[in-house]
gemmi code that builds the backbone of each chain (N, CA, C; Angstrom):
import gemmi

chains = {
    "A": [
        ("ALA", (-26.182, 9.635, 42.114), (-25.303, 10.497, 42.895), (-24.048, 9.726, 43.292)),
        ("GLN", (-22.972, 10.483, 43.379), (-21.704, 9.876, 43.790), (-21.737, 9.541, 45.274)),
        ("SER", (-21.078, 8.453, 45.636), (-20.908, 8.140, 47.051), (-19.694, 7.248, 47.230)),
        ("VAL", (-19.154, 7.293, 48.422), (-18.005, 6.474, 48.792), (-18.275, 5.874, 50.166)),
        ("ALA", (-17.971, 4.602, 50.319), (-18.150, 3.939, 51.607), (-16.837, 3.306, 52.051)),
        ("GLN", (-16.481, 3.581, 53.271), (-15.356, 2.897, 53.913), (-15.969, 2.113, 55.071)),
        ("PRO", (-16.166, 0.837, 54.900), (-16.993, 0.075, 55.837), (-16.383, -0.139, 57.218)),
        ("GLU", (-15.094, 0.096, 57.334), (-14.433, -0.124, 58.627), (-14.001, 1.209, 59.221)),
        ("ASP", (-14.449, 1.469, 60.459), (-13.985, 2.688, 61.132), (-12.512, 2.573, 61.502)),
        ("GLN", (-12.104, 1.341, 61.825), (-10.752, 1.131, 62.321), (-10.229, -0.210, 61.832)),
        ("VAL", (-8.957, -0.245, 61.518), (-8.273, -1.482, 61.139), (-7.041, -1.621, 62.018)),
        ("ASN", (-6.887, -2.790, 62.600), (-5.720, -3.068, 63.446), (-4.876, -4.145, 62.781)),
        ("VAL", (-3.580, -3.922, 62.736), (-2.681, -4.898, 62.122), (-1.343, -4.865, 62.849)),
        ("ALA", (-0.678, -5.989, 62.878), (0.649, -6.065, 63.504), (1.716, -5.643, 62.495)),
        ("GLU", (2.745, -5.004, 63.014), (3.842, -4.577, 62.149), (4.418, -5.768, 61.401)),
        ("GLY", (4.657, -5.580, 60.121), (5.198, -6.645, 59.286), (4.141, -7.455, 58.563)),
        ("ASN", (2.904, -7.373, 59.022), (1.801, -8.078, 58.363), (1.231, -7.233, 57.226)),
        ("PRO", (0.583, -7.886, 56.266), (-0.062, -7.103, 55.207), (-1.293, -6.368, 55.744)),
        ("LEU", (-1.595, -5.233, 55.114), (-2.771, -4.478, 55.523), (-3.666, -4.202, 54.326)),
        ("THR", (-4.960, -4.115, 54.619), (-5.955, -3.741, 53.615), (-6.938, -2.769, 54.245)),
        ("VAL", (-7.175, -1.667, 53.567), (-8.204, -0.713, 53.968), (-9.222, -0.668, 52.832)),
        ("LYS", (-10.479, -0.938, 53.164), (-11.487, -1.151, 52.136), (-12.209, 0.126, 51.715)),
        ("CYS", (-12.604, 0.143, 50.448), (-13.354, 1.272, 49.894), (-14.255, 0.771, 48.782)),
        ("THR", (-15.513, 1.158, 48.815), (-16.416, 0.909, 47.705), (-17.032, 2.230, 47.273)),
        ("TYR", (-17.468, 2.301, 46.035), (-17.924, 3.580, 45.495), (-19.154, 3.379, 44.620)),
        ("SER", (-19.818, 4.500, 44.340), (-20.947, 4.503, 43.424), (-20.899, 5.798, 42.623)),
        ("VAL", (-20.826, 5.668, 41.298), (-20.798, 6.837, 40.424), (-21.642, 6.567, 39.188)),
        ("SER", (-21.936, 7.629, 38.442), (-22.747, 7.492, 37.231), (-21.917, 7.011, 36.059)),
        ("GLY", (-20.726, 7.537, 35.926), (-19.885, 7.194, 34.792), (-18.625, 6.482, 35.244)),
        ("ASN", (-17.572, 6.656, 34.492), (-16.293, 6.063, 34.892), (-15.725, 6.803, 36.096)),
        ("PRO", (-15.232, 6.059, 37.079), (-14.745, 6.710, 38.303), (-13.291, 7.145, 38.224)),
        ("TYR", (-13.013, 8.241, 38.903), (-11.644, 8.628, 39.189), (-11.485, 8.464, 40.701)),
        ("LEU", (-10.581, 7.598, 41.125), (-10.495, 7.182, 42.529), (-9.164, 7.598, 43.137)),
        ("PHE", (-9.213, 8.004, 44.390), (-8.045, 8.534, 45.089), (-7.967, 7.950, 46.494)),
        ("TRP", (-6.744, 7.839, 47.013), (-6.509, 7.588, 48.420), (-5.624, 8.701, 48.973)),
        ("TYR", (-6.030, 9.175, 50.159), (-5.265, 10.181, 50.891), (-5.020, 9.670, 52.299)),
        ("VAL", (-3.959, 10.177, 52.923), (-3.649, 9.834, 54.308), (-3.553, 11.117, 55.135)),
        ("GLN", (-4.015, 11.033, 56.374), (-3.958, 12.188, 57.265), (-3.323, 11.782, 58.589)),
        ("TYR", (-2.253, 12.462, 58.945), (-1.627, 12.276, 60.253), (-2.253, 13.265, 61.227)),
        ("PRO", (-2.161, 13.015, 62.527), (-2.858, 13.844, 63.524), (-2.611, 15.334, 63.356)),
        ("ASN", (-3.713, 16.081, 63.347), (-3.675, 17.547, 63.261), (-2.929, 18.059, 62.033)),
        ("ARG", (-3.016, 17.320, 60.959), (-2.374, 17.726, 59.710), (-3.393, 17.674, 58.570)),
        ("GLY", (-2.995, 18.253, 57.452), (-3.819, 18.137, 56.260), (-3.677, 16.766, 55.631)),
        ("LEU", (-4.427, 16.526, 54.581), (-4.360, 15.255, 53.880), (-3.190, 15.247, 52.896)),
        ("GLN", (-2.615, 14.052, 52.728), (-1.564, 13.878, 51.733), (-2.024, 12.855, 50.708)),
        ("PHE", (-1.798, 13.143, 49.458), (-2.161, 12.251, 48.371), (-1.270, 11.013, 48.375)),
        ("LEU", (-1.891, 9.826, 48.235), (-1.143, 8.573, 48.155), (-1.086, 8.008, 46.744)),
        ("LEU", (-2.268, 7.907, 46.127), (-2.317, 7.319, 44.790), (-3.685, 7.579, 44.175)),
        ("LYS", (-3.786, 7.310, 42.857), (-5.049, 7.482, 42.163), (-5.188, 6.481, 41.036)),
        ("TYR", (-6.443, 6.175, 40.711), (-6.763, 5.364, 39.545), (-7.570, 6.224, 38.584)),
        ("ILE", (-7.083, 6.280, 37.344), (-7.810, 7.014, 36.314), (-8.289, 6.033, 35.243)),
        ("THR", (-7.366, 5.282, 34.696), (-7.677, 4.287, 33.685), (-6.481, 3.368, 33.557)),
        ("GLY", (-6.658, 2.255, 32.843), (-5.511, 1.393, 32.593), (-5.393, 0.264, 33.593)),
        ("ASP", (-4.168, -0.030, 33.984), (-3.876, -1.148, 34.872), (-4.675, -1.043, 36.162)),
        ("ASN", (-5.306, -2.140, 36.560), (-6.152, -2.114, 37.750), (-5.359, -1.998, 39.052)),
        ("LEU", (-4.093, -2.350, 39.018), (-3.256, -2.240, 40.206), (-2.443, -0.951, 40.104)),
        ("VAL", (-2.677, -0.074, 41.069), (-2.020, 1.226, 41.062), (-1.019, 1.277, 42.212)),
        ("LYS", (0.173, 1.711, 41.935), (1.196, 1.850, 42.985), (1.353, 3.312, 43.349)),
        ("GLY", (1.566, 3.550, 44.659), (1.669, 4.924, 45.112), (2.825, 5.142, 46.061)),
        ("SER", (2.675, 6.162, 46.894), (3.734, 6.561, 47.818), (3.844, 5.587, 48.986)),
        ("TYR", (5.039, 5.540, 49.587), (5.314, 4.816, 50.832), (5.008, 3.325, 50.729)),
        ("GLY", (5.058, 2.743, 49.539), (4.852, 1.315, 49.380), (3.401, 0.883, 49.295)),
        ("PHE", (2.486, 1.838, 49.282), (1.066, 1.514, 49.176), (0.679, 1.232, 47.727)),
        ("GLU", (-0.346, 0.412, 47.587), (-0.929, 0.141, 46.291), (-2.429, -0.048, 46.464)),
        ("ALA", (-3.162, 0.023, 45.377), (-4.602, -0.152, 45.448), (-5.062, -0.883, 44.197)),
        ("GLU", (-6.085, -1.685, 44.381), (-6.610, -2.477, 43.273), (-8.011, -2.026, 42.918)),
        ("PHE", (-8.179, -1.625, 41.678), (-9.482, -1.215, 41.162), (-10.218, -2.455, 40.670)),
        ("ASN", (-11.452, -2.638, 41.167), (-12.273, -3.760, 40.741), (-13.619, -3.209, 40.290)),
        ("LYS", (-13.803, -3.162, 38.981), (-14.998, -2.521, 38.438), (-16.262, -3.307, 38.767)),
        ("SER", (-16.203, -4.615, 38.707), (-17.396, -5.431, 38.952), (-17.861, -5.335, 40.407)),
        ("GLN", (-16.921, -5.169, 41.318), (-17.268, -5.035, 42.731), (-17.309, -3.576, 43.174)),
        ("THR", (-17.087, -2.675, 42.275), (-17.017, -1.223, 42.559), (-16.197, -0.958, 43.813)),
        ("SER", (-15.002, -1.518, 43.818), (-14.130, -1.361, 44.983), (-12.771, -0.817, 44.588)),
        ("PHE", (-12.109, -0.249, 45.561), (-10.768, 0.325, 45.354), (-10.023, 0.214, 46.684)),
        ("HIS", (-9.682, -0.995, 47.061), (-9.067, -1.261, 48.360), (-7.591, -0.883, 48.369)),
        ("LEU", (-7.173, -0.287, 49.464), (-5.775, 0.115, 49.655), (-5.024, -1.022, 50.342)),
        ("LYS", (-3.817, -1.300, 49.858), (-3.056, -2.420, 50.406), (-1.590, -2.059, 50.581)),
        ("LYS", (-0.957, -2.817, 51.483), (0.489, -2.715, 51.652), (0.989, -4.075, 52.111)),
        ("PRO", (2.024, -4.593, 51.504), (2.469, -5.953, 51.827), (2.982, -6.118, 53.255)),
        ("SER", (3.602, -5.075, 53.809), (4.205, -5.188, 55.138), (4.016, -3.858, 55.866)),
        ("ALA", (3.180, -3.864, 56.892), (2.830, -2.618, 57.583), (3.951, -2.140, 58.506)),
        ("LEU", (4.047, -0.832, 58.640), (4.974, -0.198, 59.568), (4.194, 0.557, 60.634)),
        ("VAL", (4.781, 0.688, 61.804), (4.129, 1.464, 62.867), (3.845, 2.886, 62.385)),
        ("SER", (4.735, 3.410, 61.576), (4.575, 4.776, 61.073), (3.436, 4.912, 60.061)),
        ("ASP", (2.842, 3.801, 59.636), (1.672, 3.862, 58.755), (0.396, 4.189, 59.524)),
        ("SER", (0.454, 4.165, 60.826), (-0.714, 4.463, 61.644), (-1.193, 5.878, 61.364)),
        ("ALA", (-2.425, 5.989, 60.885), (-2.970, 7.285, 60.467), (-4.427, 7.078, 60.072)),
        ("LEU", (-5.036, 8.168, 59.586), (-6.418, 8.134, 59.090), (-6.373, 8.140, 57.566)),
        ("TYR", (-7.054, 7.203, 56.953), (-7.009, 7.041, 55.500), (-8.371, 7.342, 54.892)),
        ("PHE", (-8.338, 8.145, 53.821), (-9.566, 8.527, 53.141), (-9.548, 8.055, 51.693)),
        ("CYS", (-10.641, 7.443, 51.303), (-10.889, 7.125, 49.906), (-11.755, 8.245, 49.325)),
        ("ALA", (-11.549, 8.573, 48.053), (-12.308, 9.661, 47.445), (-12.594, 9.334, 45.981)),
        ("VAL", (-13.665, 9.916, 45.462), (-14.070, 9.614, 44.090), (-14.611, 10.846, 43.376)),
        ("ARG", (-14.343, 10.926, 42.094), (-15.020, 11.825, 41.175), (-15.526, 10.963, 40.035)),
        ("ASP", (-16.536, 11.433, 39.291), (-16.859, 10.707, 38.076), (-16.838, 11.653, 36.883)),
        ("GLU", (-16.805, 11.065, 35.720), (-16.567, 11.829, 34.504), (-17.772, 12.684, 34.121)),
        ("TYR", (-18.956, 12.400, 34.670), (-20.138, 13.142, 34.242), (-20.532, 14.232, 35.216)),
        ("THR", (-20.556, 13.901, 36.501), (-21.069, 14.864, 37.463), (-20.009, 15.447, 38.362)),
        ("GLY", (-18.794, 14.977, 38.236), (-17.774, 15.409, 39.189), (-17.414, 16.869, 39.079)),
        ("GLY", (-17.171, 17.333, 37.897), (-16.638, 18.682, 37.792), (-15.386, 18.740, 38.614)),
        ("PHE", (-15.327, 19.653, 39.546), (-14.193, 19.682, 40.453), (-14.611, 19.264, 41.855)),
        ("LYS", (-15.706, 18.543, 41.937), (-16.208, 18.119, 43.222), (-15.764, 16.698, 43.504)),
        ("THR", (-15.085, 16.504, 44.606), (-14.620, 15.187, 45.041), (-15.414, 14.759, 46.259)),
        ("ILE", (-15.879, 13.519, 46.259), (-16.594, 12.983, 47.414), (-15.622, 12.131, 48.229)),
        ("PHE", (-15.534, 12.427, 49.511), (-14.636, 11.697, 50.413), (-15.425, 10.720, 51.273)),
        ("GLY", (-14.813, 9.567, 51.535), (-15.374, 8.664, 52.516), (-15.172, 9.205, 53.926)),
        ("ALA", (-15.752, 8.510, 54.889), (-15.698, 8.974, 56.282), (-14.337, 8.727, 56.929)),
        ("GLY", (-13.520, 7.917, 56.284), (-12.177, 7.664, 56.813), (-12.092, 6.358, 57.581)),
        ("THR", (-10.924, 5.741, 57.528), (-10.619, 4.529, 58.287), (-9.337, 4.760, 59.053)),
        ("ARG", (-9.409, 4.545, 60.357), (-8.209, 4.735, 61.170), (-7.427, 3.430, 61.215)),
        ("LEU", (-6.171, 3.510, 60.838), (-5.286, 2.348, 60.831), (-4.363, 2.399, 62.036)),
        ("PHE", (-4.356, 1.325, 62.811), (-3.415, 1.170, 63.917), (-2.479, 0.025, 63.594)),
        ("VAL", (-1.201, 0.299, 63.587), (-0.191, -0.736, 63.382), (0.564, -0.919, 64.688)),
        ("LYS", (0.489, -2.113, 65.220), (1.085, -2.408, 66.526), (2.458, -3.038, 66.347)),
        ("ALA", (3.400, -2.562, 67.146), (4.771, -3.081, 67.065), (4.883, -4.488, 67.634)),
    ],
    "B": [
        ("ASP", (10.170, 26.430, 48.302), (9.382, 25.344, 48.894), (7.921, 25.613, 48.615)),
        ("GLY", (7.346, 24.833, 47.689), (5.964, 25.074, 47.307), (4.994, 24.398, 48.230)),
        ("GLY", (3.808, 24.995, 48.365), (2.808, 24.371, 49.189), (1.663, 25.290, 49.498)),
        ("ILE", (0.865, 24.855, 50.458), (-0.302, 25.621, 50.899), (-0.133, 25.947, 52.374)),
        ("THR", (-0.360, 27.183, 52.706), (-0.298, 27.591, 54.102), (-1.669, 28.039, 54.565)),
        ("GLN", (-1.985, 27.721, 55.802), (-3.226, 28.161, 56.427), (-2.886, 28.815, 57.759)),
        ("SER", (-3.602, 29.876, 58.045), (-3.411, 30.529, 59.333), (-4.735, 31.086, 59.825)),
        ("PRO", (-4.903, 31.149, 61.136), (-4.013, 30.595, 62.149), (-4.173, 29.087, 62.272)),
        ("LYS", (-3.353, 28.453, 63.075), (-3.479, 27.018, 63.283), (-4.648, 26.718, 64.213)),
        ("TYR", (-4.807, 27.579, 65.222), (-5.928, 27.472, 66.153), (-6.638, 28.819, 66.211)),
        ("LEU", (-7.959, 28.787, 66.285), (-8.750, 30.012, 66.315), (-9.932, 29.814, 67.246)),
        ("PHE", (-10.140, 30.819, 68.078), (-11.252, 30.764, 69.016), (-12.209, 31.896, 68.694)),
        ("ARG", (-13.478, 31.574, 68.647), (-14.492, 32.559, 68.267), (-15.567, 32.635, 69.338)),
        ("LYS", (-15.982, 33.836, 69.610), (-17.098, 34.015, 70.527), (-18.400, 33.956, 69.736)),
        ("GLU", (-19.467, 33.668, 70.420), (-20.783, 33.651, 69.788), (-21.064, 35.002, 69.135)),
        ("GLY", (-21.585, 34.973, 67.886), (-21.937, 36.208, 67.204), (-20.813, 36.887, 66.464)),
        ("GLN", (-19.641, 36.307, 66.498), (-18.478, 36.904, 65.836), (-18.262, 36.287, 64.461)),
        ("ASN", (-17.815, 37.114, 63.532), (-17.312, 36.592, 62.264), (-15.800, 36.406, 62.390)),
        ("VAL", (-15.286, 35.337, 61.791), (-13.845, 35.141, 61.771), (-13.425, 34.730, 60.361)),
        ("THR", (-12.189, 35.082, 59.998), (-11.682, 34.766, 58.660), (-10.467, 33.868, 58.769)),
        ("LEU", (-10.502, 32.780, 57.997), (-9.409, 31.828, 57.930), (-8.639, 32.085, 56.638)),
        ("SER", (-7.330, 32.115, 56.771), (-6.487, 32.426, 55.623), (-6.003, 31.156, 54.927)),
        ("CYS", (-5.916, 31.213, 53.600), (-5.346, 30.127, 52.808), (-4.560, 30.734, 51.651)),
        ("GLU", (-3.288, 30.388, 51.561), (-2.407, 30.885, 50.507), (-1.662, 29.709, 49.875)),
        ("GLN", (-1.542, 29.725, 48.532), (-0.781, 28.668, 47.854), (0.192, 29.290, 46.846)),
        ("ASN", (1.343, 28.643, 46.726), (2.338, 29.099, 45.749), (2.625, 28.002, 44.732)),
        ("LEU", (1.628, 27.171, 44.483), (1.758, 26.065, 43.544), (1.288, 26.443, 42.139)),
        ("ASN", (0.819, 27.667, 41.989), (0.282, 28.141, 40.713), (-0.941, 27.330, 40.267)),
        ("HIS", (-1.693, 26.837, 41.241), (-2.903, 26.095, 40.932), (-4.074, 27.059, 40.706)),
        ("ASP", (-4.913, 26.687, 39.726), (-6.090, 27.525, 39.461), (-7.231, 27.236, 40.427)),
        ("ALA", (-7.417, 25.965, 40.766), (-8.560, 25.576, 41.599), (-8.192, 25.559, 43.072)),
        ("MET", (-9.090, 26.076, 43.880), (-8.920, 26.043, 45.336), (-10.229, 25.654, 45.983)),
        ("TYR", (-10.126, 25.041, 47.186), (-11.277, 24.450, 47.855), (-11.206, 24.711, 49.364)),
        ("TRP", (-12.384, 24.749, 49.981), (-12.471, 24.713, 51.430), (-13.337, 23.537, 51.853)),
        ("TYR", (-12.811, 22.775, 52.821), (-13.523, 21.642, 53.381), (-13.657, 21.825, 54.893)),
        ("ARG", (-14.693, 21.202, 55.387), (-14.872, 21.108, 56.829), (-14.745, 19.642, 57.210)),
        ("GLN", (-13.996, 19.370, 58.291), (-13.822, 18.000, 58.759), (-14.351, 17.876, 60.171)),
        ("ASP", (-15.304, 16.971, 60.342), (-15.836, 16.633, 61.658), (-15.553, 15.156, 61.916)),
        ("PRO", (-15.373, 14.781, 63.163), (-15.053, 13.375, 63.468), (-16.090, 12.424, 62.879)),
        ("GLY", (-15.594, 11.405, 62.191), (-16.471, 10.367, 61.665), (-17.287, 10.756, 60.447)),
        ("GLN", (-17.058, 11.970, 59.919), (-17.874, 12.405, 58.774), (-17.056, 12.692, 57.537)),
        ("GLY", (-15.788, 12.437, 57.568), (-14.993, 12.724, 56.385), (-14.912, 14.211, 56.126)),
        ("LEU", (-14.682, 14.564, 54.885), (-14.560, 15.962, 54.486), (-15.804, 16.389, 53.725)),
        ("ARG", (-16.313, 17.557, 54.059), (-17.459, 18.105, 53.340), (-17.066, 19.426, 52.698)),
        ("LEU", (-17.458, 19.585, 51.442), (-17.052, 20.739, 50.657), (-17.891, 21.959, 51.011)),
        ("ILE", (-17.211, 23.070, 51.312), (-17.899, 24.304, 51.652), (-18.018, 25.196, 50.417)),
        ("TYR", (-16.889, 25.529, 49.807), (-16.826, 26.340, 48.598), (-15.648, 25.869, 47.750)),
        ("TYR", (-15.734, 26.156, 46.467), (-14.577, 25.961, 45.617), (-14.526, 27.048, 44.554)),
        ("SER", (-13.322, 27.235, 44.018), (-13.091, 28.284, 43.038), (-12.170, 27.746, 41.953)),
        ("GLN", (-12.534, 28.023, 40.710), (-11.729, 27.553, 39.585), (-10.879, 28.671, 38.979)),
        ("ILE", (-11.340, 29.906, 39.131), (-10.584, 31.041, 38.606), (-10.786, 32.234, 39.519)),
        ("VAL", (-9.967, 33.221, 39.342), (-10.052, 34.440, 40.142), (-11.416, 35.096, 39.929)),
        ("ASN", (-11.956, 35.632, 41.015), (-13.235, 36.348, 41.018), (-14.427, 35.459, 40.687)),
        ("ASP", (-14.266, 34.173, 40.843), (-15.381, 33.248, 40.639), (-15.287, 32.114, 41.646)),
        ("PHE", (-16.423, 31.727, 42.225), (-16.446, 30.610, 43.164), (-17.862, 30.033, 43.199)),
        ("GLN", (-17.939, 28.769, 43.644), (-19.226, 28.070, 43.690), (-19.449, 27.480, 45.070)),
        ("LYS", (-20.702, 27.384, 45.450), (-21.058, 26.772, 46.719), (-20.866, 25.265, 46.650)),
        ("GLY", (-20.421, 24.728, 47.764), (-20.357, 23.286, 47.904), (-21.595, 22.777, 48.612)),
        ("ASP", (-21.431, 21.690, 49.341), (-22.577, 21.051, 49.983), (-23.058, 21.746, 51.257)),
        ("ILE", (-22.164, 22.487, 51.914), (-22.517, 23.065, 53.212), (-22.114, 24.534, 53.286)),
        ("ALA", (-22.492, 25.321, 52.290), (-22.044, 26.713, 52.194), (-22.751, 27.664, 53.154)),
        ("GLU", (-23.882, 27.273, 53.683), (-24.647, 28.193, 54.529), (-23.852, 28.612, 55.755)),
        ("GLY", (-23.775, 29.931, 55.974), (-23.047, 30.461, 57.115), (-21.585, 30.732, 56.838)),
        ("TYR", (-21.173, 30.513, 55.606), (-19.789, 30.760, 55.191), (-19.762, 31.699, 53.990)),
        ("SER", (-18.648, 32.406, 53.822), (-18.443, 33.199, 52.618), (-16.969, 33.144, 52.233)),
        ("VAL", (-16.693, 33.361, 50.952), (-15.320, 33.325, 50.454), (-15.101, 34.466, 49.479)),
        ("SER", (-13.836, 34.687, 49.148), (-13.473, 35.602, 48.072), (-12.286, 35.011, 47.346)),
        ("ARG", (-12.096, 35.423, 46.107), (-10.947, 34.954, 45.330), (-10.458, 36.128, 44.478)),
        ("GLU", (-9.810, 37.062, 45.130), (-9.314, 38.271, 44.468), (-7.951, 38.040, 43.826)),
        ("LYS", (-7.225, 37.063, 44.322), (-5.920, 36.715, 43.771), (-5.862, 35.212, 43.560)),
        ("LYS", (-5.092, 34.784, 42.608), (-4.972, 33.357, 42.319), (-4.419, 32.606, 43.527)),
        ("GLU", (-3.536, 33.256, 44.276), (-2.842, 32.578, 45.359), (-3.660, 32.470, 46.645)),
        ("SER", (-4.737, 33.232, 46.758), (-5.397, 33.392, 48.044), (-6.885, 33.059, 47.966)),
        ("PHE", (-7.387, 32.378, 48.985), (-8.798, 31.964, 49.001), (-9.275, 31.971, 50.456)),
        ("PRO", (-9.482, 33.136, 51.048), (-9.889, 33.202, 52.461), (-11.339, 32.788, 52.674)),
        ("LEU", (-11.581, 32.194, 53.816), (-12.914, 31.736, 54.213), (-13.364, 32.514, 55.444)),
        ("THR", (-14.556, 33.089, 55.375), (-15.140, 33.762, 56.535), (-16.253, 32.898, 57.105)),
        ("VAL", (-16.146, 32.635, 58.381), (-17.186, 31.906, 59.094), (-18.046, 32.959, 59.784)),
        ("THR", (-19.276, 33.080, 59.358), (-20.126, 34.151, 59.877), (-20.908, 33.681, 61.100)),
        ("SER", (-21.546, 34.624, 61.744), (-22.348, 34.303, 62.927), (-23.572, 33.474, 62.556)),
        ("ALA", (-23.882, 33.399, 61.271), (-25.025, 32.596, 60.820), (-24.722, 31.093, 60.829)),
        ("GLN", (-23.452, 30.744, 60.932), (-23.070, 29.331, 60.990), (-23.299, 28.861, 62.421)),
        ("LYS", (-24.271, 27.977, 62.595), (-24.725, 27.628, 63.940), (-23.791, 26.704, 64.685)),
        ("ASN", (-23.027, 25.927, 63.996), (-22.147, 24.962, 64.655), (-20.777, 24.984, 63.984)),
        ("PRO", (-20.016, 26.047, 64.177), (-18.783, 26.205, 63.412), (-17.571, 25.466, 63.965)),
        ("THR", (-17.671, 24.913, 65.156), (-16.513, 24.228, 65.730), (-16.153, 23.026, 64.866)),
        ("ALA", (-14.954, 23.043, 64.283), (-14.523, 21.987, 63.362), (-13.089, 22.248, 62.948)),
        ("PHE", (-12.566, 21.329, 62.178), (-11.248, 21.449, 61.567), (-11.461, 21.834, 60.109)),
        ("TYR", (-10.851, 22.938, 59.689), (-11.068, 23.450, 58.345), (-9.813, 23.242, 57.497)),
        ("LEU", (-10.019, 22.679, 56.328), (-8.917, 22.364, 55.428), (-9.086, 23.089, 54.102)),
        ("CYS", (-8.007, 23.688, 53.664), (-7.954, 24.335, 52.359), (-7.155, 23.434, 51.427)),
        ("ALA", (-7.525, 23.389, 50.168), (-6.811, 22.564, 49.198), (-6.737, 23.280, 47.861)),
        ("SER", (-5.847, 22.809, 47.013), (-5.757, 23.348, 45.657), (-5.436, 22.218, 44.697)),
        ("SER", (-5.702, 22.451, 43.422), (-5.359, 21.462, 42.402), (-5.149, 22.148, 41.058)),
        ("ARG", (-4.428, 21.463, 40.201), (-4.257, 21.965, 38.841), (-5.564, 21.813, 38.074)),
        ("MET", (-5.687, 22.595, 37.030), (-6.801, 22.425, 36.116), (-6.225, 22.175, 34.740)),
        ("THR", (-6.440, 20.963, 34.220), (-5.860, 20.621, 32.920), (-6.935, 20.170, 31.954)),
        ("GLY", (-8.160, 20.584, 32.193), (-9.248, 20.172, 31.325), (-9.782, 18.796, 31.658)),
        ("THR", (-9.254, 18.204, 32.735), (-9.755, 16.901, 33.164), (-10.190, 16.999, 34.627)),
        ("ASP", (-10.791, 15.967, 35.126), (-11.259, 15.974, 36.505), (-10.405, 15.132, 37.424)),
        ("TYR", (-9.263, 14.665, 36.961), (-8.570, 13.690, 37.788), (-7.230, 14.164, 38.334)),
        ("ASN", (-7.138, 15.430, 38.636), (-5.953, 15.937, 39.317), (-6.139, 15.854, 40.816)),
        ("GLU", (-5.120, 15.334, 41.491), (-5.222, 15.215, 42.939), (-5.148, 16.583, 43.581)),
        ("GLN", (-5.638, 16.641, 44.813), (-5.636, 17.888, 45.559), (-4.469, 17.913, 46.543)),
        ("PHE", (-3.960, 19.118, 46.752), (-2.904, 19.357, 47.732), (-3.533, 20.121, 48.887)),
        ("PHE", (-3.292, 19.654, 50.110), (-3.967, 20.218, 51.263), (-3.020, 21.041, 52.137)),
        ("GLY", (-3.595, 22.062, 52.756), (-2.883, 22.797, 53.782), (-2.925, 22.060, 55.104)),
        ("PRO", (-2.266, 22.594, 56.143), (-2.190, 21.919, 57.439), (-3.448, 22.046, 58.287)),
        ("GLY", (-4.375, 22.911, 57.874), (-5.646, 23.032, 58.590), (-5.679, 24.115, 59.651)),
        ("THR", (-6.904, 24.552, 59.950), (-7.183, 25.484, 61.049), (-8.255, 24.863, 61.920)),
        ("ARG", (-7.975, 24.792, 63.214), (-8.975, 24.251, 64.133), (-9.714, 25.422, 64.777)),
        ("LEU", (-10.988, 25.512, 64.493), (-11.823, 26.587, 65.006), (-12.679, 26.075, 66.157)),
        ("THR", (-12.667, 26.820, 67.233), (-13.470, 26.470, 68.405), (-14.326, 27.664, 68.801)),
        ("VAL", (-15.594, 27.418, 69.005), (-16.497, 28.469, 69.472), (-16.588, 28.405, 70.982)),
        ("LEU", (-16.357, 29.556, 71.606), (-16.362, 29.610, 73.073), (-17.761, 29.892, 73.596)),
    ],
}
model = gemmi.Model(1)
for chain_id, residues in chains.items():
    chain = gemmi.Chain(chain_id)
    for i, (resn, *xyz) in enumerate(residues, 1):
        res = gemmi.Residue()
        res.name, res.seqid = resn, gemmi.SeqId(i, " ")
        for name, pos in zip(("N", "CA", "C"), xyz):
            atom = gemmi.Atom()
            atom.name, atom.element = name, gemmi.Element(name[0])
            atom.pos, atom.b_iso = gemmi.Position(*pos), 0.0
            res.add_atom(atom)
        chain.add_residue(res)
    model.add_chain(chain)
structure = gemmi.Structure()
structure.add_model(model)
structure.setup_entities()
């Protein structure tokens, strides 16, 4: 069965410092991995996705994520955090065999960026 | 201006009442989804639809019903059979291109509270 784990409920980082939000996954086949961001009382916005190819994926707002097949991880990163990056981040996964149109979302990680 | 709209933004329901949440998209997407979001639990799939007049149950369909009479519209009814309906409800849509790796576009959400 598909599953996604975001091991940290909350991540705190100072503005200007690099940030990492962790995600690990479990799927039957090849994974399709996504990151979304949610601002308070809003819907989710797509940041980036990994389908195949280069393990480092670049997305919106300066975010990037690294796919690591051996560690089954897809951590979200940004070289220099902004206060405006403070939000709730969701990792999500589908797989090529059982996904269909069903996406499994992690529980979310709240990012606080302090000025 | 393309996107997904949900209405109302806030909804209050009395015990024993059915209520309907609206979701409309003008992105020409074939697939539409309803999710429920509870604190600390991520998003859980209620129903999804790939084409007009067809839809499938997600993980937590009990106490909910949907219809898909038009491509643009996918309303969700929360029935009195749903024992704990207080939550944030998100509608989403995505393209269907014969693959499973299209990202989803989300509406702004409806916050439902049972009085």
